[in-house]
N, C-alpha and C positions, 0 to 999 in steps of 0.2 A: 366488584368488578365494574369498571367503567369502560365503555366502548366509544371511541371517538370515530365518527365517520368523516374521512378526509377524501380529497380528490384522488389520492393514491391508494385508497382502500381503507378498510377499518384498522384501527389501532386499539388493542385491548390492554388495560392496565389493572392490576389487582393490588389490594392492600389487605393483609391478614393481621389480626391483632394477637395471634398466638403462633407457637412454633409448629413445625411439621412433624415432630416426633415427641413421644412421651418418654423417651429414653434420655436421661440427662447426659449420657456419654456420647450421644449422637451430635454431629456437627449441625444438624437441623433442629436441634432442641430449642434454640433461641434465635435462629437466623431471621425468621419473619418478625419476631418481637422487636429485634434491634432495628430493622427497617421501619417498622411502625413508629418506634420512638423517635426516629429521625425524620418522620413524615415523608418517607420515600415509597414510591409506588414501584411495582415490578412490571416491566413491559412483557406481556405474554405473546406467545406465538398464536396467531389467530387464523391466518389464511392457510390454505393447503400448501402453498409455496413456502411459507415460514415454517410450518410444521415439518414438512419433508426435507427442508434445507438445514434443519438443526443437526449438527454433527454428532450430538449426543443421543439422537433418536434411536430407540430400539423398538422392534415390533415383535410382539408375541402373538402367535396364532393358536387359539384354543380349539380343540376338536372334541365333539361330544361322542 
């Protein structure tokens, strides 16, 4: 992960050399590896506004 501090706030980027799944049938099995081979970084949500503004955000609350 690399974090760039800009006047507009921090920007976070990640680069993984492996896939997100160990299941070869998963669409995430080689997604990160393909990005790595193309030398592409993933822009991450870093600030509270970016995280809560993500339309795919789901929140799970665990109770003990």
